[in-house]
C-alpha positions as MATLAB code, in Angstrom:
seq = 'XXXXXXXXXXXXXXXXXXXXXXXXXXXXXXXXXXXXXXXXXXXXXXXXXXXXXXXXXXXXXXXXXXXXXXXXXXXXXXXXXXXXXXXXXXXXXXXXXXXXXXXXXXXXXXXXXXXXXXXXXXXXXXXXXXX';
ca = [
     -19.303    4.468  -10.851;
     -15.668    6.537  -10.225;
     -12.481    4.331   -9.585;
     -10.509    5.786   -6.184;
      -7.054    3.858   -7.238;
      -5.695    0.398   -8.577;
      -2.395   -0.532   -6.785;
      -0.389   -3.392   -7.839;
       2.599   -5.305   -6.070;
       4.739   -8.229   -6.668;
       6.692  -10.003   -3.606;
       9.821  -12.233   -4.276;
       8.801  -15.047   -2.070;
      12.159  -15.677   -0.895;
      12.679  -12.225    0.858;
       9.835  -13.233    2.859;
      11.003  -16.169    3.996;
      14.269  -14.413    4.357;
      12.214  -12.018    7.163;
      10.933  -15.089    9.120;
      14.140  -16.318    9.222;
      16.059  -13.156   10.688;
      12.916  -12.723   13.166;
      10.716  -13.988   15.030;
       7.733  -15.174   12.997;
       5.277  -15.172   14.859;
       6.282  -11.559   16.017;
       6.700  -10.652   12.599;
       3.217  -12.169   11.771;
       1.576  -10.034   14.680;
       2.824   -6.857   12.881;
       1.650   -7.242    9.806;
      -1.683   -9.208    9.791;
      -5.307   -8.180   11.051;
      -6.364  -10.038   13.984;
      -8.769  -11.884   11.633;
      -5.614  -12.638    9.620;
      -3.508  -13.410   12.834;
      -6.375  -15.900   13.775;
      -6.353  -17.436   10.405;
      -2.555  -17.772   10.844;
      -2.606  -18.819   14.566;
      -4.791  -21.875   12.936;
      -2.554  -22.790   10.429;
      -0.811  -24.732   13.532;
       2.436  -26.475   12.707;
       1.833  -26.621    8.542;
       4.635  -26.801    6.455;
       7.112  -23.818    6.262;
       6.577  -22.889    2.562;
       3.155  -23.071    2.870;
       3.530  -20.521    6.006;
       6.317  -18.376    4.224;
       3.226  -17.849    1.046;
       0.190  -17.423    3.655;
       2.181  -14.446    4.383;
       3.951  -13.056    1.586;
       0.205  -13.293   -0.464;
      -0.990  -10.619    2.641;
       1.670   -8.851    2.748;
       1.666   -8.416   -1.563;
      -2.437   -7.283   -0.873;
      -1.547   -4.696    1.806;
       0.919   -3.080   -0.388;
      -1.332   -3.035   -3.530;
      -4.570   -1.875   -1.110;
      -2.044    0.819    0.450;
      -1.277    1.988   -3.239;
      -4.604    2.380   -4.350;
      -6.086    4.126   -1.275;
      -2.999    6.410   -1.243;
      -3.722    9.539   -0.884;
      -7.131    9.381    0.382;
      -6.040    7.288    2.799;
      -3.465    5.814    4.346;
      -3.746    2.853    6.035;
      -2.203    0.427    8.394;
      -1.499   -2.925    7.567;
      -3.874   -4.064   10.640;
      -6.909   -2.163    9.045;
      -6.877   -4.306    6.248;
      -7.889   -8.184    5.499;
      -7.600  -10.351    3.079;
      -9.982  -13.357    2.700;
      -8.606  -16.266    0.627;
     -10.599  -18.117   -1.657;
     -13.514  -19.795    0.928;
     -15.041  -23.573    0.996;
     -18.011  -21.948   -0.350;
     -16.949  -21.233   -3.936;
     -16.469  -16.830   -2.804;
     -13.608  -15.578   -4.487;
     -11.318  -13.354   -2.778;
     -11.931  -10.169   -0.869;
     -11.004   -7.432    0.755;
     -11.948   -5.765    4.407;
     -11.311   -2.456    5.526;
     -11.857   -1.648    9.476;
     -10.780    2.035    9.942;
      -9.202    2.829   13.378;
     -10.136    6.256   12.778;
     -13.574    7.125   12.521;
     -12.934   10.322    9.881;
     -11.937    7.365    7.305;
     -15.135    5.417    7.664;
     -17.301    5.640    4.545;
     -14.662    7.154    1.839;
     -13.945    3.807    0.070;
     -16.420    2.119   -1.938;
     -16.091   -1.539   -2.987;
     -12.401   -3.254   -3.227;
     -11.862   -5.806   -5.617;
      -8.359   -7.959   -5.454;
      -7.162  -10.478   -7.971;
      -3.903  -12.663   -6.477;
      -1.562  -15.089   -8.128;
       1.309  -16.590   -7.505;
       4.022  -18.677   -9.149;
       6.977  -20.164   -8.000;
       8.899  -17.440   -6.604;
       6.467  -14.897   -6.898;
       3.448  -13.624   -5.401;
       1.483  -10.824   -7.396;
      -1.863   -8.985   -6.382;
      -4.361   -5.977   -8.218;
      -6.133   -4.284   -5.785;
      -8.990   -1.787   -7.736;
     -10.987    0.731   -5.121;
     -13.996    2.237   -6.226;
     -14.865    5.627   -5.236;
     -18.028    6.566   -3.126;
];
């Protein structure tokens, strides 16, 4: 097994809250979320604002970490990467990559993600295996 890359990212949650306050929240969400994540976002409805902010902060951090782990082999767009949080079936968090360009298919192996959040910070680590 080879390592394609490791990426880490730290997000200050109030920064995401500030971005959401300055722009239309739905527009901001649609710019950074994949189709899968956008459907999950829309299902949140009118849940608490802190919950919605944390939802976007986690995905921002994971996507940044994933980009760092893939670069320079692949330069993914935000919408090509989906984060799948803890499931009700007890599955651990995961990432999926759905490349828009056929040339990027099959360039990466398994992807592993770890996310931690405490107070005003979200931290993520992504480890990607090579093919």
